[in-house]
C-alpha positions in Angstrom: 19.1 -16.2 -2.0 17.4 -14.1 -4.5 19.1 -10.9 -5.4 16.7 -7.8 -5.1 17.1 -4.1 -5.2 15.3 -0.8 -4.4 15.0 2.1 -6.8 13.7 5.1 -4.8 15.8 4.4 -1.6 15.8 8.0 -0.4 12.0 8.0 0.6 10.2 6.8 3.5 8.9 3.6 1.7 12.4 3.2 0.4 13.9 3.4 3.9 11.3 0.9 5.2 12.2 -1.6 2.4 15.8 -1.5 3.3 15.0 -2.1 7.0 13.1 -5.4 6.1 15.5 -6.5 3.3 18.6 -6.5 5.3 17.2 -9.0 7.6 15.4 -11.2 5.0 16.3 -14.7 5.0 15.8 -15.2 1.4 16.3 -11.8 -0.2 19.9 -10.6 -0.6 19.9 -6.7 -1.1 22.2 -6.1 -4.1 21.2 -2.8 -5.6 20.3 0.5 -4.3 19.4 3.7 -6.2 17.6 7.0 -6.7 17.0 9.1 -9.6 19.2 11.7 -8.4 22.7 10.3 -8.3 25.6 8.5 -6.4 25.6 8.8 -2.7 25.5 6.2 0.4 22.5 5.1 2.0 23.6 6.4 5.6 23.7 10.1 4.0 20.0 9.7 3.0 18.9 8.3 6.3 21.1 9.2 9.2 19.2 6.7 11.2 21.3 4.0 9.3 24.7 5.5 10.5 26.8 2.7 12.0 24.0 0.3 11.2 24.2 -0.1 7.5 26.6 1.3 4.9 25.7 0.8 1.4 26.3 2.7 -2.2 23.2 4.3 -3.7 23.7 4.7 -7.4 22.0 6.7 -10.0 19.0 4.6 -11.1 20.0 2.7 -14.3 17.8 0.0 -16.0 21.0 -1.9 -17.3 22.5 -1.9 -13.6 19.1 -3.2 -12.1 19.0 -6.2 -14.7 22.6 -6.9 -14.0 22.4 -7.2 -10.0 18.8 -8.2 -9.5 16.3 -10.8 -10.2 13.6 -8.7 -8.5 13.2 -5.1 -7.9 11.1 -2.5 -5.7 10.0 0.7 -7.5 9.5 3.2 -4.9 9.1 6.1 -7.2 6.2 8.5 -7.9 3.7 7.8 -10.4 4.8 8.2 -14.1 8.5 7.7 -13.1 8.0 4.2 -12.2 6.4 2.9 -15.6 9.4 4.3 -17.6 11.6 1.9 -15.5 9.2 -1.0 -15.2 8.4 -1.7 -19.0 12.3 -2.1 -19.7 12.8 -4.5 -16.7 10.1 -6.5 -17.3 11.5 -6.9 -20.9 14.8 -7.9 -19.6 13.2 -10.7 -17.3 13.3 -8.8 -14.0 10.2 -9.0 -11.6 8.9 -5.9 -10.8 7.0 -4.6 -7.5 5.8 -1.1 -8.1 4.6 1.1 -5.2 3.4 3.8 -7.5 0.0 4.2 -9.1 1.2 3.2 -12.5 -0.1 -0.2 -12.7 -3.1 -0.2 -10.1 -5.8 1.0 -12.4 -7.1 0.2 -15.9 -6.0 2.4 -18.8 -8.9 4.5 -18.9 -9.3 5.3 -15.2 -5.4 5.7 -14.8 -5.3 8.5 -17.6 -8.3 10.2 -16.4 -7.0 10.7 -13.1 -3.1 10.7 -13.5 -1.6 11.1 -17.1 -0.9 9.4 -20.4 0.2 5.8 -19.6 3.7 5.0 -21.2 3.4 1.3 -20.6 0.3 -0.2 -22.1 1.8 -3.3 -23.0 2.3 -4.4 -19.4 -0.7 -2.8 -17.6 -2.9 -5.8 -18.0 -0.4 -8.0 -16.7 0.1 -6.3 -13.5 -1.5 -8.1 -10.5 -3.0 -5.8 -7.9 -1.1 -6.6 -4.7 -3.9 -6.6 -2.1 -2.7 -9.6 -0.6 -5.7 -11.4 0.9 -7.5 -11.1 -2.3 -4.8 -11.7 -5.1 -2.7 -14.3 -3.2 -2.6 -16.9 -5.9 -2.3 -14.5 -8.8 0.6 -13.0 -7.2 2.6 -16.5 -7.1 2.5 -16.3 -11.0 3.3 -12.5 -11.3 6.1 -10.9 -12.8 4.6 -7.4 -12.0 2.9 -6.5 -8.9 1.0 -3.1 -8.4 0.9 -2.1 -4.8 -2.3 -0.6 -3.8 -2.6 2.8 -2.3 -2.6 3.0 1.5 -6.0 4.4 1.7 -7.4 2.0 -0.7 -5.6 -0.9 1.2 -7.3 0.1 4.6 -10.7 0.7 3.0 -10.9 -2.4 1.0 -9.8 -4.6 3.6 -12.4 -3.2 5.8 -15.2 -3.2 3.4 -14.9 -5.9 0.9 -16.1 -8.8 3.4 -19.5 -6.8 3.7 -20.3 -5.9 0.0 -22.9 -9.0 -0.5 -24.7 -7.8 2.4 -25.0 -4.2 1.4 -27.6 -2.2 -0.3 -25.3 -1.3 -3.3 -27.6 1.4 -4.7 -26.9 3.5 -1.5 -23.6 5.7 -1.4 -20.6 4.4 0.4 -18.9 7.0 2.6 -15.2 6.5 3.6 -13.6 9.0 6.2 -9.9 8.2 6.1 -7.2 10.0 8.4 -3.3 9.5 7.7 -0.1 10.6 9.4 2.0 12.9 7.6 4.5 10.6 6.5 1.9 9.6 3.8 2.6 12.7 1.8 6.3 11.8 1.4 9.6 13.6 2.3 8.8 16.4 -0.1 8.1 19.6 1.8 4.8 21.7 1.1 2.7 24.2 3.0 0.1 21.5 4.0 2.8 19.3 5.7 4.7 22.2 7.3 4.9 22.0 11.1 3.0 25.2 11.9 0.0 24.0 9.6 -0.3 20.3 10.9 0.9 20.7 14.4 -2.3 20.8 16.7 -4.5 20.5 13.6 -6.4 18.3 11.4 -8.0 18.9 7.8 -9.4 17.3 5.0 -7.9 17.4 1.5 -9.3 16.9 -1.8 -12.7 15.9 -0.5 -14.8 13.9 -2.9 -12.3 14.5 -5.5 -9.3 12.3 -4.5 -7.9 9.9 -7.0 -7.9 7.2 -4.6 -11.9 7.0 -4.7 -12.0 5.4 -8.5 -9.4 2.9 -7.2 -11.7 1.7 -4.2 -14.7 1.7 -6.7 -12.7 0.0 -9.3 -11.6 -3.1 -7.0 -15.0 -3.5 -5.5 -16.4 -3.9 -8.9 -13.6 -6.3 -10.0 -13.9 -8.4 -6.8 -17.6 -8.5 -6.2 -18.8 -7.3 -9.7 -21.0 -4.5 -8.2 -20.7 -0.7 -8.8 -20.8 1.4 -6.0 -20.8 5.2 -5.5 -17.9 5.8 -3.4 -17.6 9.3 -1.7 -14.0 9.3 -0.3 -12.8 12.1 1.9 -9.1 11.9 3.4 -7.6 14.1 6.3 -4.2 15.0 7.3 -3.5 14.4 11.3 -0.7 15.4 13.4 1.0 12.1 13.7 4.1 10.8 12.0 2.6 7.4 10.6 -0.5 5.4 10.9 -4.0 5.4 9.1 -7.5 5.0 10.5 -10.5 4.6 8.0 -13.9 4.7 8.8 -16.5 3.5 6.3 -20.2 4.1 6.6 -22.6 1.8 4.4 -26.3 0.7 4.3 -27.1 -3.0 4.8 -29.8 -4.7 3.0 -30.1 -7.5 5.9 -29.2 -8.1 9.5 -25.9 -9.5 10.2 -23.3 -10.0 13.0 -20.3 -7.8 11.7 -17.7 -9.3 13.8 -18.9 -12.7 12.8 -18.7 -12.0 9.1 -15.0 -10.6 9.4 -13.9 -13.5 11.4 -15.4 -15.9 8.8 -14.1 -14.1 5.9 -10.6 -13.7 7.3 -10.2 -16.8 9.3 -7.1 -18.0 7.3 -5.3 -14.6 6.7 -2.8 -14.2 9.5 -2.2 -10.5 9.1 -5.9 -9.4 9.7 -6.8 -9.1 13.2 -10.6 -8.7 14.3 -10.8 -6.5 17.2 -13.8 -6.6 19.6 -13.6 -2.7 20.2 -12.7 0.1 18.0 -9.3 0.2 16.4 -6.4 2.5 17.0 -3.2 3.5 14.8 -0.7 3.0 17.6 -1.4 -1.1 17.6 -0.4 -1.3 14.1 2.5 1.3 13.5 5.5 -0.6 12.7 3.6 -3.7 11.8 2.0 -5.5 8.5 -1.3 -6.0 10.5 -4.5 -4.6 9.6 -6.8 -4.1 12.5 -10.6 -4.0 11.7 -13.8 -3.3 13.9 -17.4 -3.2 12.8 -20.6 -2.5 14.4 -24.2 -2.0 13.0 -27.3 0.4 14.0 -30.2 -1.0 12.4 -29.3 -1.0 8.7 -26.3 1.3 9.2 -23.1 -0.4 8.9 -19.9 1.2 10.5 -16.4 -0.5 9.6 -13.2 1.0 11.0 -9.7 -0.2 9.9 -6.1 0.8 11.1 -2.7 0.2 9.3 0.7 1.6 9.3 0.5 3.5 6.0 4.3 3.0 5.3 4.2 -0.5 5.9 0.8 -2.2 5.1 0.1 0.8 3.0 3.1 0.4 1.3 6.4 -1.4 1.8 5.3 -4.4 3.8 2.6 -5.2 1.6 5.2 -4.9 -1.3 7.5 -7.2 0.3 4.6 -9.7 0.8 3.8 -9.6 -2.8 7.6 -10.4 -3.6 7.6 -13.1 -1.1 4.6 -14.6 -3.2 6.2 -13.9 -6.7 9.4 -15.8 -5.5 7.6 -19.0 -4.0 8.1 -17.8 -0.4 5.5 -17.6 2.5 4.0 -14.4 2.4 5.0 -13.3 6.0 8.6 -14.1 5.4 10.4 -10.9 6.9 7.6 -9.0 7.6 7.2 -6.9 10.9 4.8 -7.9 13.6 5.8 -6.0 16.8 4.1 -2.6 17.0 5.8 0.8 18.1 4.2 0.8 21.5 3.9 2.8 23.4 
């Protein structure tokens, strides 16, 4: 058994990690922490009362290094890199769910803040599993993609060789409120989101450069990514619609089937996808259609799982020499 821990156990992604780790056949949960202070996990998450009782400590690099061979950092950006750089230097493998290691230095500092761990930034492996599987097997630091970039990239990357890359890429994304985290705000207040839907940070959201950068790294082409996220009155789930211009005629479903034929957690759908069918799972469902040279791609994921915690667990599995699918949820929350 490999001893693992979660720093940031109070949030939604921290809870999802705990739920998967307690039944994982090869990982032993040895450490839970928050940046706030001592408590127990069932106080942070009442759904765990009479299911799991475990102490939650104030986060400490020394304690993580003492108890864990690998740790998940479910912390906000800027908070993660302070822990990660010290843990890596002490030989602990790190899976970071924040934005701190997803981007190159210039892009990160343009859209977030000054980076405190330039030493390890180039060592981080982007944990989009289907595209970085082999690199993750050798990684000491995995950078979890954002939920929107995960759904967008998994949908559009197979089509980049067939696109007119001089034409803009339009991404219309919709997510459940859990993607905003537990912190209260006017935007996520019940009276704001109930019976409502609205865009936020249209064309200015910092996931746009993440999507553009990964398209360039994987396919070597620059694209003008126009990204518009929306908040919908749902607890969890994410639906991304991508619109692009083709340079040649293709069968879009055949392109997807061929591209992902060996990837067990990508499901190619014959009809438009929905968020309910992936809720509670690690699956990404993808549908695509064309109208002349217009391409429509739609992908659906669970924003807390494939968009964060289960993707982090898949990365950890690979980093530790296990099958990527070990311990990942596959049964959807339906109905």
